[in-house]
N, C-alpha and C positions, 0 to 999 in steps of 0.2 A: 503491499501498500502504498509508504514510505517512497517505494522508488518513480514509481506510477506520482505523486507527488510533484518531484521534483521533475521528474521530465514535463508536462500540464509547463510546471513556471517557467522553465527552460524555452519551453516552443510560442509561452508570450514576450517574454522578454528580447529574443531575436527579431522578431519583424521591430521592435520600436528602437530599436538599439540600430539597427541598417536605416527608419527614419530619420531619428534625431541624425545623425553620419551623412546623409543623404542634403536633411538642407545645413550643415553647417558649410557640406563645397556645391552649394548653388542649386540643389536641386537633380544636379547631376555625375551622376560617380567617378571620380576621381576629376571632378574641374572644379572653380571658384574664380569670383571678379575682385578686381588688385586696376587701381586710378594710375593714368596715366602723372608722376609729379616731380617735374625737377624745378628744380633753385629760382632759374629764370625766368622760367617760362617758355623751354624751346618745347621743339615738338619733341620725338620721340623716334630712333630707325626701328623701322622693324624688317629683319633677311631670315634669309633663306635657312640657311646654318646658324651655331653658332658662332658664329667668327663675324670679327671688324673688320674684316680683309674684306670678308663678303658682302655688293653692290645691295641698299636699301631696299627693299619688295615694296614697301610702304614707309609715310610719317604719318604718326597716331598725334595727334596735337591731349595739349597740353588739358587734362582730367577727366578723357575720354576712357572711358568702360573698356576691358578688352575679360577675355578670355582664359581663367587659365591651367592649362593644364598639366606642367608640371617644370620642377627645379631643375634644370641641367646640370652646377653646379654653385659655385658659389655667383660667380657672375649673372648666367642667362637661364632666362627662364623661359618654355613654352605657353605664348598664345597666338591665340588668333584676335583677327579685329576684325568687323566687315568678314569681309568675302575672302582676305588673308589667315595664309594658313604660319607664323615661324615662328623669331627668339627678338626677344628681347633683352637690353640689362637688367637685372630683378631692383638694382639703385634708387631706379629712375621710378619704380609701384609703387602704391600705398592700397594697406585694407579700405581705408578711409576714403572718402569725398575730401580731394583735396581744397585747400583755398583760391579763394577768388583769383588769376591771374595774375603774378608780376608784374609793375609799371618798369623797366628798366630805367636806372638815377643815369642820367644824365654823366657823361666823360666830359670828366672834371679837366680844364684845361689846363696844357705839363708849357707848365715858362723854364724856358733851359736854364740851368745853372751855372753864371760863370767858373771859367778852368779856375778861381783862385777861389771859389768856396768848396773843391776840392782837395784831398791832398796833395801833394803831389813824389814822383818816384823819390827828391831827393831829399824828400823833411824827413823819410822817416815813417812819417805814417799811416801810408800803406802798410808797408809790413802790420802794421797794430790792429788796419783793420782783421784780417787776415788771423788775428792768430786766437791760438785755441780750434785751427778747425785739422777734424782728424777724413779722415776719403772711410763712406761708407755706401753700402746700395741695399736698397727701400722706396718699395710703393708708398704716396701719400694723397687725403686729397683737400683740396685746397675748402680754406673755413674760409667767410665771413662771420666782420662782426654785430652786420644786416644784412635783412631781406633782403637777396635780391643786389646782393655789393657786390664784386669786385676788388681781386686785391693785387698791386704791379710786382711781375717781376722787375728786378732792375739789374743794372750791370756791374754792380761790387752791394758790398754786403753794411750800407749806410742810408739811411733816406732822403740822408744826401745828392744820389746819384740817381738818374732820370732815371723812370722805366722804360723799359724795350717792350713791355707786355702787360699785358686787362687776362686775370684769368680767374672764373668763375667758382662761384661755390658746386663740389663732389668735384673737377674738374681734376684728372690724379694723371702726376708728376713722379718721374723717380728723383730720388735722394741722391747726390753721388759724393756734396762732404757734406762738414757740420762748427759746429763750437755752440756755444749755450743760448744762442740766441736767434743768429741766420743756418739759416740751409741753404747749398749750393744746390738749385733745380736744373732737371735736364726734361724738357716734356720731349716726350718718345714721336709724339704725330707728326707735333711736327722742327724737332732739332734745337728746337729755342733754349738756350743755356743762361743766368742766371740767379737772381737770387732774394727771396722769401722772409720774413722772418719766422721762428716755427714758433710762432704762434697762434699763426692764419692757415695752419696744417695740421691734419691729422692724422697718422696714421692709415692703409689702407690694410682692408684685410687680406692671410695668404694668397695668390692669386689677382690680384684686382688690376681690374684689366679698365681702360685710356677712356672718356668721355666717350658716351654713340648718343648724344641730345643734337637731336639738326635743329638747323636757322630757323 
C-alpha cells in the first residue's frame, strides 16, 4: 500500500515540475528570451558562427528581444531573431527590459598641449612617467564613470598627454604593461596602442572576446 502511495505522489509531481521548467524557459523546452543591452546604444551583430571573424548576417537593435537556445561558451550564445538564426556575444544580453537607449555624450574638443607642458627627454622626467612599469598580458574591459561615457587612450601615461582614441564601456583591450596607476593597452582589432588609467579598466573573464556591437 505504501509503495502505491509513493508512486501516485511521484506521478502527480512530475507533470508539475515539467510545467514549471517550461514556464521558466519561456514556454518552449530549451529556449528563453533576452534583450540586447549595449552601454552606448549600438546594435548587436548576429553571426552565422560563434566567431568574430565571420561577417554579420544581421544586426539586432538595442532593446530588441531575442530567443535564446544555448550558451556555447563564456562568450557566445545561440539565438533566434526574427527569421535569422545565429550567434551573439552574451555580454550584450540581459534578461530584463533595458532602460531607454542612452544618448551619446558630445565629443569634447581637445586642445593640443604645448610642447612645454610635457616632460622632455633631457629633463629626466620622461623616465619618471614610466617608473614602476612591468610587462604583463591579460584582457580588460573599459568601464566609464558615467553611463554612455567614454575613456581616452593617451599616448603617454599622464593626463597631460593628448588622446589617441576614445573607447566605450565593454570595449575589450589587452594590457601589455602596467604600474600602480596606468596600463599600457593595445586594441586587438585596430592595433592602436597607448595608455589608460587602471581605474577605468576591469579584468575580463578568461577567453574574453573583442567588442561585437555594431554602429
